[in-house]
C-alpha positions as CSV (number, residue, x, y, z in Angstrom):
1,M,57.3,128.4,40.1
2,G,55.1,126.1,42.2
3,I,58.0,123.5,42.0
4,V,60.7,126.0,42.9
5,T,58.1,127.6,45.8
6,D,57.9,124.4,46.8
7,L,62.0,123.4,47.0
8,L,62.2,126.3,49.3
9,K,60.4,125.9,51.6
10,E,61.1,122.0,52.1
11,V,64.9,123.0,51.6
12,P,64.8,125.0,55.3
13,L,63.0,121.6,57.1
14,S,65.6,119.9,55.8
15,V,67.7,121.9,57.7
16,V,66.2,121.9,60.9
17,L,65.8,117.6,60.6
18,R,68.9,118.0,59.9
19,E,70.0,119.2,62.6
20,Q,67.3,117.7,65.3
21,I,68.9,114.7,64.0
22,V,72.2,115.3,64.3
23,M,71.4,117.0,68.1
24,L,69.6,112.9,67.8
25,D,72.7,111.0,67.2
26,K,75.4,113.0,69.5
27,E,72.0,112.4,72.2
28,I,72.5,108.8,71.7
29,A,76.2,108.6,71.3
30,S,75.8,109.8,74.8
31,L,73.3,107.9,76.2
32,R,74.9,105.2,75.3
33,T,78.6,106.3,76.6
34,E,75.6,106.2,80.5
35,N,74.4,103.4,79.5
36,A,78.0,101.1,78.9
37,E,79.8,103.3,82.2
38,L,75.9,102.1,83.9
39,K,76.7,97.9,82.8
40,A,80.3,98.6,84.4
41,K,79.1,99.7,87.9
42,V,76.3,97.9,88.2
43,A,79.2,94.6,87.2
44,I,81.4,96.3,89.9
45,L,78.2,96.4,92.5
46,E,77.4,92.7,91.6
47,T,81.0,91.5,93.0
48,E,80.7,94.0,96.3
49,N,77.4,91.9,96.9
50,A,78.8,89.0,96.5
51,D,81.2,90.1,98.3
52,L,79.3,90.9,101.4
53,K,77.0,88.1,101.5
54,I,80.0,86.1,101.3
55,A,81.6,88.3,105.2
56,N,78.1,88.1,106.3
57,S,77.8,84.8,106.0
58,D,81.4,84.0,107.5
59,L,80.1,87.0,110.7
60,K,76.9,84.1,110.9
61,A,78.8,82.3,111.4
62,E,81.5,83.5,114.2
63,I,78.4,84.9,116.6
64,A,77.0,81.4,116.7
65,R,80.5,80.2,117.2
66,I,81.0,82.8,119.9
67,K,77.0,81.7,121.3
68,R,77.3,78.6,121.5
69,P,76.2,77.4,124.9
70,Q,78.9,76.9,127.3
71,K,79.3,73.7,128.4
72,K,80.0,73.3,132.1
73,L,84.0,72.1,132.1
74,D,85.7,68.8,134.1
75,A,87.2,69.8,138.1
76,E,90.2,69.0,136.6
77,T,89.4,71.1,133.4
78,E,88.3,74.2,135.6
79,Q,91.3,73.3,137.6
80,L,93.2,74.5,134.7
81,V,91.1,78.1,133.6
82,Q,91.1,78.6,137.1
83,Y,94.7,78.6,137.1
84,F,95.6,81.4,134.7
85,F,93.2,83.0,135.3
86,T,95.3,83.8,139.3
87,T,98.8,83.8,137.6
88,G,97.5,86.1,134.9
89,R,100.1,85.3,132.4
90,E,101.4,83.2,129.9
91,L,102.2,79.8,130.2
92,T,103.4,77.1,129.2
93,A,101.7,73.0,129.6
94,G,105.4,72.6,131.2
95,D,104.4,75.5,133.8
96,V,100.3,74.5,134.7
97,A,102.0,70.4,134.7
98,S,104.5,71.5,137.7
99,A,102.2,74.4,139.7
100,L,99.5,71.2,139.5
101,T,101.4,68.3,139.6
102,I,99.4,66.8,136.9
103,D,101.3,65.0,134.4
104,I,102.3,66.6,130.5
105,G,99.6,64.5,128.6
106,T,96.8,65.6,130.6
107,V,97.8,69.3,130.7
108,D,98.2,68.9,126.6
109,Y,94.2,66.9,126.5
110,H,93.0,69.7,129.2
111,F,94.7,72.6,126.8
112,D,92.7,71.0,123.3
113,L,89.9,71.6,125.8
114,L,90.0,74.8,127.2
115,F,91.3,75.7,123.4
116,E,88.3,74.5,121.9
117,A,86.5,75.8,124.4
118,G,87.6,79.6,123.0
119,L,88.5,79.6,126.8
120,I,92.3,80.3,126.2
121,M,94.3,81.8,124.0
122,Q,97.9,80.9,122.4
123,T,100.0,83.5,121.8
124,R,103.2,82.8,121.3
125,A,103.5,79.0,118.8
126,G,106.5,76.6,120.4
127,S,110.2,76.3,119.0
128,D,112.8,73.4,118.6
129,S,113.7,75.4,122.0
130,G,110.8,76.2,124.0
131,E,107.3,75.7,124.3
132,G,103.9,77.6,123.6
133,M,102.5,80.0,125.2
134,Y,99.2,80.5,126.3
135,E,97.0,83.3,128.4
136,I,92.9,82.9,128.7
137,T,90.9,84.8,127.3
138,P,87.9,86.8,128.2
139,S,85.5,84.4,127.7
140,G,87.7,82.2,130.2
141,R,87.4,85.1,132.7
142,K,83.8,84.9,132.7
143,Y,83.4,81.9,133.2
144,V,85.6,81.7,135.9
145,V,84.4,84.9,137.8
146,E,80.0,83.9,136.6
147,N,80.8,80.0,137.8
148,K,82.8,81.2,141.3
149,I,85.3,78.3,140.4
150,M,87.6,79.0,143.1
151,F,91.0,76.3,143.8
152,T,94.4,76.6,145.7
153,P,97.3,75.6,144.1
């Protein structure tokens, strides 16, 4: 009888252990699923982080470009930016050349300097039938006012 009693005592314990093993297996499966989901989220966040680092680097470069010290322009180039300031409208290189009696090649040269300095911007590209249109930028207006540039065309 001792063996049978011992076996009977073991049966409920093995049932309880079996139930605990089933619960642990379910918990392990749930944890594996959660771990896989977290790994996927980490991969997405790492990609987003890399993209943000690139964007941050680009923005830092743009800020550095914008904040670069403004060098003083020569008198003729200042005359062109002041003309944009005074007219307050879009102009072509031909408009400026005619108004200031400067040859078109020289105007193009000064446009290049003004464009590079961020003092004018192209608003419409040239086509077969016409020239590109340009206008003064906020930085251009600031340059004229802060440097007290006053010419009479």
